[in-house]
Backbone as a ProteinNet text record, in pm:
[ID]
protein_1_A
[PRIMARY]
XXXXXXXXXXXXXXXXXXXXXXXXXXXXXXXXXXXXXXXXXXXXXXXXXXXXXXXXXXXXXXXXXXXXXXXXXXXXXXXXXXXXXXXXXXXXXXXXXXXXXXXXXXXXXXXXXXXXXXXXXXXXXXXXXXXXXXXXXXXXXXXXXXXXXXXXXXXXXXXXXXXXXXXXXXXXXXXXXXXXXXXXXXXXXXXXXXXXXXXXXXXXXXXXXXXXXXXXXXXXXXXXXXXXXXXXXXXX
[TERTIARY]
814.4	721.9	638.2	634.1	552.9	422.2	312.7	180.9	102.1	59.8	-22.5	-168.1	-227.4	-363.2	-452.3	-569.2	-672.7	-790.6	-880	-995.9	-1125	-1228.1	-1360.9	-1461	-1551.8	-1654.5	-1792.5	-1868.4	-2005.8	-2095.8	-2150.9	-2229.7	-2357	-2414.5	-2534.8	-2663.2	-2651.4	-2769.6	-2841.2	-2964	-3046.7	-3050.4	-3006.3	-3001.9	-3136.6	-3237.4	-3374.7	-3394.3	-3308.9	-3325.5	-3297.5	-3228.6	-3201.7	-3325.1	-3420.5	-3536.4	-3499.6	-3597.5	-3570.6	-3555	-3521	-3511.8	-3368.5	-3272.3	-3131.8	-3064.2	-3000.2	-2926.8	-2824.4	-2804.4	-2720.1	-2577.9	-2528	-2390.2	-2374.4	-2487.2	-2481	-2525.7	-2558.9	-2592.6	-2467.6	-2484.7	-2371.2	-2328.5	-2197.9	-2140.3	-2025.5	-2045.5	-1946.2	-1905.5	-2004.7	-1980.8	-1949.3	-1930.7	-1901.5	-1994.9	-2031.3	-2110.4	-2034	-2107	-2046.4	-1954.7	-2001.5	-1922.2	-1793.8	-1798.2	-1677.1	-1572.9	-1616	-1523.5	-1466.3	-1551.2	-1506.1	-1401.9	-1430	-1335.9	-1205.1	-1213	-1091.3	-1003.5	-1064	-985.9	-907.6	-965.9	-901.3	-798.7	-837.9	-750.4	-629	-637.5	-522.2	-426.5	-464	-374.3	-263.4	-138	-27.2	-26.4	-97.3	-101.5	-198.9	-292.4	-401.2	-366.1	-368.2	-332.1	-448	-568.2	-684.6	-811.8	-919.8	-1049.3	-1154.7	-1232.2	-1345	-1473.5	-1561.6	-1688.5	-1801	-1881.3	-1995.5	-2120.4	-2181.9	-2294.3	-2422.6	-2535.4	-2663.8	-2668.4	-2740.9	-2745.6	-2800.4	-2889.7	-2952.3	-2892.8	-2772.1	-2709.8	-2672.7	-2734.1	-2705.7	-2626.4	-2596.5	-2529	-2376.9	-2328.7	-2185.3	-2104.8	-2150.4	-2074.8	-2056.1	-2136	-2124.1	-2016.7	-1963	-1864.7	-1724.1	-1642	-1503.4	-1424.7	-1455	-1379.8	-1404.9	-1514.8	-1542.8	-1436	-1361.2	-1257.8	-1117	-1105.9	-974.8	-901.4	-772.7	-690.3	-693	-715.6	-716.2	-853.3	-955.7	-1092.6	-1173.1	-1240.7	-1324.6	-1454	-1547.8	-1678.3	-1721.5	-1814.7	-1884.7	-2030.6	-2115.8	-2255.9	-2270.3	-2330.7	-2347.6	-2468.1	-2501.6	-2610.5	-2715.3	-2801.4	-2914.8	-2871	-2768.5	-2718.1	-2571.8	-2523.7	-2383.9	-2287.9	-2311.4	-2218.5	-2213.2	-2326.8	-2326.8	-2245.1	-2258	-2181.6	-2032.4	-1997	-1855.4	-1798.2	-1873.8	-1824.6	-1804	-1895.8	-1879.7	-1753.5	-1727.3	-1607.3	-1480.5	-1486.4	-1370.9	-1337.9	-1439.5	-1415.3	-1345.4	-1380.5	-1314.3	-1169.3	-1147.3	-1010.7	-923.1	-980.3	-903	-849.2	-906.6	-858.9	-721.5	-677.7	-544.7	-469.7	-507.1	-437.8	-418.1	-323.6	-297.8	-389.4	-424.2	-511.7	-457.6	-325.1	-265.5	-254.2	-286.6	-291.1	-403	-395.6	-495	-599	-719.6	-825.6	-891.7	-913.4	-987.2	-1124	-1227.7	-1364.7	-1410.8	-1459	-1496.5	-1635.8	-1716	-1851.8	-1850.9	-1941.3	-1953	-1988.9	-2063.2	-2112.6	-2026.2	-1897.9	-1802.3	-1697	-1732.5	-1641.3	-1536.2	-1543.8	-1454.1	-1336.3	-1317.9	-1206.9	-1075.1	-990.2	-862.9	-751.8	-661.9	-546.8	-462.9	-450.2	-369.6	-432.5	-566.4	-633.1	-617	-621.4	-594.4	-452.7	-359.3	-219.1	-204.2	-272.8	-264.9	-322.9	-433.4	-494.8	-400.9	-339.6	-247.1	-126.2	-71.7	49.2	24.6	-88.2	-115.2	-182.7	-293.4	-363.9	-282.5	-196.5	-112.5	-8.9	16	107.9	33.5	-99.2	-180.3	-212.6	-214.6	-240.3	-379.7	-475.1	-612.5	-645.7	-604.8	-645.1	-727	-787.2	-859.9	-946.2	-998.4	-1090.6	-1071.8	-1098.8	-1099.8	-1220.2	-1203.3	-1310.7	-1280.3	-1383.6	-1365	-1433.9	-1373.4	-1435.6	-1568.1	-1662.5	-1790	-1766.6	-1816.4	-1796.5	-1925.4	-2039.3	-2167.3	-2217.7	-2306.5	-2375	-2466.2	-2460.6	-2535.9	-2658.7	-2773.3	-2898.4	-2950.5	-3006.9	-3075.8	-3226	-3297.3	-3440.6	-3522.8	-3642.7	-3739.2	-3825	-3930.5	-4016.1	-4080.7	-4110.6	-4173.8	-4077.4	-3947.4	-3840.7	-3820.3	-3878.9	-3843.9	-3708.9	-3631.2	-3500.5	-3518.5	-3452.7	-3456.4	-3323.1	-3216.3	-3086.4	-2990	-2896.4	-2782.4	-2664.9	-2605.7	-2500.1	-2364	-2279.5	-2145	-2069.7	-2022.9	-1956.3	-1809.2	-1756.5	-1616	-1594.6	-1501.6	-1471.2	-1558.3	-1653.8	-1739.7	-1679.5	-1687	-1634.6	-1738.1	-1736.9	-1814.3	-1730.6	-1783	-1712.4	-1724.2	-1611	-1605.9	-1554.4	-1527	-1454.6	-1347.4	-1242.5	-1223.5	-1202.8	-1231.2	-1200.5	-1110.4	-996.9	-893	-857.1	-866.5	-835.5	-769.6	-713.2	-657.5	-771.6	-745.9	-850.5	-907.7	-820.4	-866.8	-945.8	-898.5	-965.2	-1103.1	-1112.5	-1240	-1340.3	-1296.4	-1387.2	-1446.4	-1360.7	-1406.3	-1499.4	-1470.5	-1552.2	-1692.8	-1702.5	-1834.4	-1912	-1844.6	-1911.1	-1962.1	-1883.2	-1924.4	-2043.5	-2042.1	-2154	-2282.6	-2276	-2394	-2444.1	-2352.4	-2391.4	-2462.6	-2427.5	-2490.5	-2616.7	-2653.9	-2773.7	-2753.6	-2628.2	-2597.2	-2566.7	-2649.8	-2625.6	-2549.7	-2419.1	-2334.2	-2351.2	-2339.3	-2355.6	-2223.2	-2112.4	-1982.1	-1884	-1765.3	-1668.3	-1610.7	-1594.8	-1543.6	-1635.2	-1765.9	-1859.6	-1840.3	-1812.7	-1786.5	-1660.9	-1557.2	-1433.5	-1459.4	-1535.7	-1569.4	-1645.9	-1730.2	-1810.5	-1723.1	-1600.4	-1507.7	-1430.7	-1448.3	-1377.6	-1253.8	-1224.5	-1107.6	-1145.6	-1045	-1068.5	-995.2	-1067.5	-1004.6	-954.8	-857.1	-799.8	-873.7	-903.9	-963.6	-851.3	-854.2	-751.9	-816.1	-772.5	-835.5	-828	-942.2	-948.8	-1013.8	-1034.9	-1098	-1250.1	-1316.2	-1462.3	-1533	-1461	-1526.4	-1542.2	-1501.1	-1519.5	-1663	-1759.8	-1899.5	-1959.2	-2069	-2143.6	-2264.1	-2276.9	-2389	-2510.8	-2595.1	-2709.7	-2842	-2847.7	-2969.3	-2940	-3044.7	-3023.7	-2928.1	-2934	-2846.1	-2698.8	-2672.7	-2534.8	-2472	-2553	-2502.6	-2440.5	-2511.2	-2459.8	-2334.8	-2334	-2219.3	-2096.6	-2116.7	-2005	-1946.3	-2031.6	-1983.2	-1899.5	-1942.9	-1866.7	-1729.8	-1728	-1602.2	-1506.2	-1558.5	-1472.3	-1407.6	-1485.2	-1431	-1320.6	-1338.7	-1236.2	-1110.7	-1128.5	-1013.2	-929.6	-997.8	-924.6	-841.5	-880.4	-805.9	-686.5	-684.4	-575.2	-456.2	-333.6	-215.4	-205.4	-259.7	-254.4	-373.7	-456.7	-574	-561.1
1668.4	1778.1	1747.6	1840.7	1824.2	1899.2	1825.3	1884.5	1876.3	1991.6	1997.2	1976.3	1868.1	1831.4	1812.5	1873.4	1855.2	1786.6	1732	1663.1	1714.8	1723.3	1766.7	1659.7	1625.3	1524.5	1584.4	1619.7	1666.9	1549.6	1551.5	1437.2	1483.6	1593.5	1648	1600.3	1523.6	1478.8	1363.9	1340.6	1234.9	1107	1114.8	995.1	928.7	1005.8	952.6	844	839.1	736.7	596	587.5	457.1	401.7	489.6	445.2	425.4	391.7	369.5	499.5	487.7	604.1	643.1	560.2	588.4	650.6	767.6	825.4	726.3	728.6	626.2	622.5	737.3	739.3	664.1	629	556.2	410.2	367.7	226.7	140.9	24	-66.3	-124.9	-127.7	-184.6	-275	-406.3	-503.6	-476	-449.1	-436.3	-297.5	-200.5	-63.3	32.6	146.3	246	299.1	330.4	381.1	499.9	595.3	715.3	681.8	585.1	541.3	492.8	409.5	357.1	469.6	564.7	674.9	759.9	798	882.1	807.8	679.2	599.5	601.6	587.8	586.2	716.7	826.5	957.1	984.9	972.1	1014.1	924	799.1	709.3	722.7	803.1	820.5	918.8	886.3	971.8	1111.4	1132	1263.9	1359.5	1305.4	1386.3	1434.3	1565.9	1624.6	1626.4	1636.8	1641.7	1629.7	1590.8	1571.9	1652.9	1730.8	1804.1	1746.2	1700.3	1640.4	1740.1	1768.5	1859.1	1777.3	1802.3	1722.7	1805.4	1736.5	1802.7	1856.2	1965.6	2029.1	1935.7	1846.2	1756.5	1615.3	1601.3	1469.5	1418.1	1307.5	1247.6	1118.4	1077.3	948.8	962.4	1076.2	1093.3	1060.1	1107.7	1089.7	943.3	853.9	711.1	642.2	709.2	647.2	657.4	555	562.7	676	707	811.6	949.7	965.8	1094.2	1130.2	1030.1	1052.8	1035.2	1023.2	1005.9	1139.3	1136.3	1256.9	1308.1	1438.1	1498.9	1508.9	1453	1458.3	1559.7	1652.3	1752.6	1768.2	1844.9	1860	2005.8	2033.1	2160.7	2130.3	2228	2212.1	2242.8	2150.6	2167.3	2252.5	2255.8	2339.4	2261.3	2336.9	2276	2191.6	2235	2164.5	2127.6	2037.5	1993.4	2112.4	2205.9	2317.8	2402.7	2415.2	2490.9	2417.5	2286.3	2206.8	2213.8	2203.7	2211.2	2346.7	2451.6	2585.9	2603.6	2552.3	2561	2488.2	2371.8	2295.4	2366.4	2425	2499	2617.6	2685.4	2797.1	2750.6	2630.1	2574.8	2538.2	2474.6	2436.9	2560.7	2666.9	2788.9	2849.8	2811.2	2863.4	2813.5	2700.6	2648.1	2598.2	2648.9	2613	2738.7	2732.6	2845.8	2838.6	2953.3	2952.6	2869.3	2858.4	2781.7	2632.8	2593.4	2450.5	2384.2	2252.9	2178.5	2117.6	2105.8	2036.4	1937.5	1815.7	1719	1697.8	1711.4	1693.9	1555.5	1477.7	1339.7	1309.7	1242.7	1206.6	1116.1	1143.5	1059.9	916.6	899.8	766.5	700.2	733	662	594.1	484.1	419.1	329.6	312.5	217.9	286.1	415.8	483.7	418.1	396	327.2	425.8	380.5	463.2	498.8	405.7	433.2	541.8	552.1	657.5	792.7	794.1	919	965.9	871.2	904.4	958.1	895.3	940.3	1079.8	1106.5	1239	1345.7	1320.2	1417.7	1437.2	1327.5	1335.5	1405.7	1376.2	1430.7	1567.3	1576.5	1704.5	1808	1760.4	1852.6	1923.4	1874.4	1941.1	2024.8	2020	2091.8	2231.5	2332.3	2468	2489	2406.3	2421.4	2320	2194.7	2084	1986.2	1889.2	1789.1	1699.1	1596.5	1504.9	1364.3	1265.8	1128.8	1108.9	1028.2	1003.3	875.1	819.7	703.4	731	689.9	713.5	638.8	700.1	635.3	524.4	404.9	291.5	247.9	282.7	240.4	339.4	292	381.6	473.4	602.8	701.9	747.9	750.8	794.9	919	1011.9	1125.5	1101	1117.5	1088.6	1216.3	1202.2	1310.4	1303.4	1387.6	1392.6	1258.5	1175	1046.4	930.7	960.5	860.6	789.2	843.8	790.9	849.8	770.6	816.8	926.6	1038.6	1147.2	1161.6	1101.4	1109.7	1010.1	962.7	885.7	981.5	987.7	1084.4	1019.7	1087.2	1036.2	1029.2	910.8	895.2	935.5	965.4	1007	1133.3	1127.1	1242.1	1253.7	1162	1166.6	1083.6	1136.6	1069.7	1072.7	970.8	972.6	1044.2	1152.3	1225.4	1150.5	1132	1067.9	1169.2	1122.9	1200.7	1109.5	1166.3	1306.7	1396.7	1526.6	1632.4	1730.3	1765	1837.5	1970.4	2078.4	2212.7	2292.9	2408.3	2498.9	2549.1	2556.9	2596.7	2734.2	2831.8	2967.1	2975.8	2908.2	2910.8	2845.9	2731.7	2661.4	2741.5	2801.1	2884.7	2996.4	3065.5	3176.6	3128.3	3011.4	2958.3	2923.7	2859.5	2823.8	2949.8	3045.3	3170.2	3243.7	3244.4	3312.2	3243.1	3109.2	3034.6	3062.3	3059.5	3086	3228.8	3323.1	3462.4	3479.6	3392.2	3398	3314.2	3251.9	3169.2	3030.4	2987.1	2855.6	2760.2	2658.3	2558.1	2443.3	2441.2	2341.9	2206.5	2100.1	1965	1899.7	1955.3	1909.8	2026.1	2006.2	2113.5	2150.5	2051.3	2078.7	2175.4	2161.7	2251.9	2396	2412.3	2546.9	2605.2	2523	2568.5	2601	2516.2	2540.5	2671.1	2702.3	2824.7	2949.5	2939.4	3053	3062.3	2962.5	2961.6	2875.4	2808.1	2720.5	2577.7	2499.6	2362.6	2262.2	2191.9	2090.1	1971.2	1901.2	1784.1	1657.9	1571.3	1440.7	1340.6	1278.4	1181.9	1043.6	950.8	817.9	746.7	692.9	617.5	482.9	408.2	276.9	290.5	208.7	214	161.9	93.8	44.3	152.9	274.1	388.1	440.1	355.1	387.9	467.4	535.8	610.4	527.3	504.3	426.5	519	508.9	598.5	524.3	406.8	327	188.8	114.6	-13.1	-109	-116.4	-210.4	-170.3	-41	5.2	-50.8	-70	-118.1	-256.8	-345.8	-481.4	-479.9	-392.5	-384.3	-330.8	-230.9	-176.3	-281.9	-363.3	-470.5	-571	-600.9	-690.8	-631.2	-503.9	-437.8	-432.1	-403.3	-399.2	-534.5	-641	-775	-804.5	-764.1	-786.7	-705.4	-581.3	-497.1	-556.1	-613.6	-672.3	-792.9	-856.8	-973	-932	-805.4	-758.3	-717.5	-731.5	-695.1	-546.6	-462.7	-317.9	-255.4	-184	-117.5	32.6
-66.7	-41.9	81.7	176.8	296.5	276.5	275.6	254.3	384.1	434.6	556.1	515.9	566.6	526.1	649.1	644.6	745.1	677.5	755.5	698.3	760.5	677.3	719.6	678.1	769.4	741.5	770.3	666.9	690.3	726.7	848	897.9	967.3	916.6	979.6	913	803.8	731.3	800.2	754.3	813.6	729.8	602.3	518	500.5	462.8	457.1	352.2	250.2	147.3	199.7	312.8	372.5	442.1	477.5	553.8	699.9	783.1	924.1	1000.4	1126.4	1214.8	1248.3	1212.3	1243.7	1122.3	1136.7	1024.3	970.5	838.2	774.8	830.3	875.9	926.2	1058.1	1120.7	1247.4	1234.9	1115.2	1095	1114	1172.4	1190.9	1057.9	1036	914.9	958.1	945.5	991.2	1135.4	1219.7	1362.9	1414	1322.8	1364.2	1292.4	1356.1	1285.2	1163.1	1059.1	935.7	964.8	1044.1	1072.4	1147.1	1236.2	1306	1205.7	1112.8	1011.9	925.5	888.7	803.2	874.5	997.4	1072	1096.3	1126.4	1147.1	1022.4	905.5	781	763.8	809	792.6	901.7	1027.6	1137.2	1152.3	1106.2	1116.7	999	898.7	784.8	822.5	795.8	839.3	778.6	669	604.8	673.3	749.8	805	945.6	965.5	1095.4	1192.9	1142.3	1229.8	1148.8	1214.9	1149.4	1224.6	1149.7	1206.9	1149.1	1236.2	1194.4	1221.1	1118	1132.6	1162.6	1278.6	1326.6	1332.1	1329.6	1352	1494.6	1513.6	1644.9	1752.6	1714.8	1812.3	1809.9	1755.6	1746	1885	1923.7	2054.8	2042.2	1919.4	1898.2	1890.2	1844.1	1823.7	1949.3	2063.2	2188.6	2225.5	2167.2	2198.8	2115.1	2013.9	1925.1	1983.4	1968.4	2014	1948.3	1823.1	1754.1	1812.3	1887.5	1950.9	2053.7	2099.7	2200.9	2144.4	2014.2	1952.7	1944	1968.5	1958.6	1815.1	1800.4	1667.8	1605.5	1670.6	1619.1	1698.6	1629	1694.5	1614.9	1668.9	1604.7	1599.6	1506.1	1499.6	1468.5	1486.8	1449	1300.6	1227.3	1084.9	1050.3	919.8	873.3	796.6	728.7	658.9	539.7	467.8	350.9	372.5	289.1	298.7	297.6	205.9	192.1	318.6	389.6	515.1	621.4	625.6	721.9	693.4	566	528.1	563.9	537.6	568.2	718.5	798.3	944.8	990.1	932.1	967.3	918.9	800.4	748.7	838.5	888	978.7	1105.1	1151.7	1269.7	1239.2	1125.4	1086.5	1071.9	1016.3	991.8	1120.4	1234.7	1361.6	1400.4	1345.5	1378.5	1255	1137.8	1014.5	930.8	839.8	750.9	628.9	568.5	451.4	336.7	327.5	217.3	248.6	371.2	402.5	322.9	311.1	235.2	327	276.1	348.5	253.5	301.9	221.7	286.7	206.4	253.6	209.9	306.9	277.9	330.2	248.6	287.9	410.6	504.8	624	588.4	478.5	440.6	334.2	329.3	242.1	329.6	394.9	489	423.9	292.5	225	155.1	174.6	107.8	148.8	51.4	75.7	112.2	199.5	237.2	115.3	19.8	-99	-185.2	-183.7	-259.8	-192.8	-58.9	12.9	-16.8	-14.8	-43.7	-185.5	-281.3	-420.7	-436	-368.1	-377.1	-324.3	-209.3	-151.9	-242.2	-291.8	-374	-506.6	-571.5	-704.9	-697.4	-623.7	-614.9	-538.4	-446.9	-371.5	-455.1	-575.7	-669.1	-772.2	-768.1	-866.9	-813.6	-899.4	-850.2	-791.7	-828.7	-780.4	-671.9	-691.9	-605.5	-687	-621.6	-699.2	-614	-678.9	-613.7	-667.2	-582.6	-630.2	-721.5	-824.5	-920.6	-996.5	-1060.1	-1147.2	-1279.9	-1390.8	-1521.6	-1535.9	-1605.8	-1634.8	-1736.8	-1708.1	-1797.7	-1866.5	-1809	-1864.8	-1968.9	-2054.6	-2147.1	-2066.9	-2094.8	-2018.6	-2096.8	-2031	-2091.4	-2018.7	-2094.8	-2035.8	-2045.2	-1932.7	-1927.9	-1933.4	-1985.6	-1984.3	-1860.4	-1851.1	-1732.6	-1696.7	-1795.9	-1768.7	-1765.3	-1755.7	-1752.9	-1885.5	-1993.1	-2124.7	-2166.4	-2240.7	-2286.4	-2391.6	-2369.9	-2467.3	-2540	-2483	-2549.2	-2487.2	-2569.2	-2520.6	-2510.2	-2391.1	-2364.3	-2386.9	-2462.3	-2486.8	-2353.4	-2314	-2184.1	-2188.9	-2306.3	-2316.1	-2231.9	-2142.2	-2056.5	-1933.5	-1914.4	-1796.2	-1682.2	-1561.4	-1443.2	-1331.7	-1246.1	-1122.9	-1016.8	-962	-856.8	-724.5	-657.4	-526.6	-423.9	-306.1	-206.9	-147.5	-86	-53.4	-175.4	-150.6	-245.3	-171.5	-230	-156.9	-222.7	-143.6	-191.1	-79.4	-114.5	-14.2	74.3	203.5	297.3	263	242	213.6	85.1	-18	-148.2	-139.1	-69.7	-60.1	22.2	131.1	209.9	124.9	52.7	-30.4	-140.7	-196.5	-306.1	-257.6	-141.1	-88.3	-50.3	12.1	49.3	-73.9	-182	-305.2	-369.3	-367	-425.2	-347.6	-215.4	-134	-153.6	-165.2	-187.6	-321.1	-417.9	-550.1	-557.2	-446.5	-444.3	-501.2	-512.8	-567.4	-451.8	-435.1	-331.2	-395.6	-377.6	-443.9	-376.6	-454.4	-400.3	-364.7	-410.6	-363.2	-370.8	-315.6	-305.6	-441.6	-527.7	-661.4	-736.4	-716.5	-782.5	-735.3	-607	-555.1	-619.4	-630.8	-695.2	-842.5	-910.5	-1051.3	-1067.3	-969.6	-975.2	-979.4	-927.3	-928.8	-1060.2	-1147.2	-1274.7	-1277	-1166.7	-1160.3	-1198.7	-1237.6	-1284.3	-1196.1	-1107.1	-1022.4	-1104.2	-1048.7	-1112.9	-1069.9	-1165.4	-1135.2	-1109.4	-991.4	-951.9	-948.4	-1033.6	-1036.5	-901.6	-859.1	-734.3	-757.9	-651.3	-660.8	-659.4	-739.5	-749.5	-625	-535.6	-414.4	-307.3	-337.9	-248.4	-263.8	-229.8	-254.4	-138.5	-169.5	-68.7	-25.6	103.3	155.5	161.7	59	46	54.5	-6.5	-9	51.1	89.5	158.8	87.7	-45.7	-116.2	-106.1	-82.8	-68.1	58.8	160.6	289	274.3	205.7	185.4	98.1	-1.9	-92	-18.5	66.3	144	236.8	294.9	382.5	304.4	182.3	95.9	63.1	27.4	-8.1	110.2	229.4	346.7	372	354	372.1	273.4	149.2	47	76.8	121.4	151.2	264.3	363.6	476.6	435.2	324.9	275.2	189.6	145.5	60.2	145.4	93.1	170.5	197.7	107.4	125.4	56.5	133	77.5	86.6
[MASK]
++++++++++++++++++++++++++++++++++++++++++++++++++++++++++++++++++++++++++++++++++++++++++++++++++++++++++++++++++++++++++++++++++++++++++++++++++++++++++++++++++++++++++++++++++++++++++++++++++++++++++++++++++++++++++++++++++++++++++++

């Protein structure tokens, strides 16, 4: 089966939880900016035809990255929220792709995604009528907190998964889903939520837990550790 896949990277956020003045996607990680590593993981994968990165309107750092000059990589101006940035990138992709082609949306701050997980997502979700997303099952006991952070309930973890990215859906379907959610006043936090809002059920595709999102300072050190381990493995 030949699956046409494009990639979108929303990278217009400021990453304020990391602190400092540099957006998290531009922090150095093992000698390279996080966003450089993320784009490299996507554009070098044989399944990916092209990558569109959604940037802040005043982004002056992107042009300094080597990936800004890589064949198949282009940019658009993003929006106030992730969903606005994704929609802007999808509109750009739609200019040279068919509505039934697939698009995988990947967080700018997930530089540790493995090639084997991208391959698994394309192979498995590409056969699903809706599409799907990488995820890992919840293993810890889950607690629900009240307003003062006291535990109000223990949540059954059976059937619970941590949603990761990439998340892969048909370009036309995802565009319509995000537009419908925004029209209804729903600001979705990931693409699967937009698809769910239409009544469809995305497929969860098991991935590796080291596909972490660099959100807070401790994540940066952990991502560096994971990258080092991946480089020691024969195939990541």
